[in-house]
Phi, psi and omega in degrees: 000136179267163184305315182298328180289320177298318178297320181297315183295319178299317181292325176293315177298316175306313175299317177295320179295321179292322177294321174294320176299322175290321184294320186256359174064032182214141175282151183300315179300317178299312180302318182291322180292321178298318181295315181290336180264004175081007183281001175249027190303330180295351182258353186301331182296331179262003189264106181256351186245010184309317182298337178298327182283342183276356184280000000 
């Protein structure tokens, strides 16, 4: 994969994240912080991908 392809994919990912942030009304960093500090505990039973965020 070439550099310009990576840049395009990063921009697409950034746009997808922005769409989710707008849809759910929370910034990705704020969501991540809440997740890591356990303030989303009521969702833990449904969370099968928590370890994905820790990488």
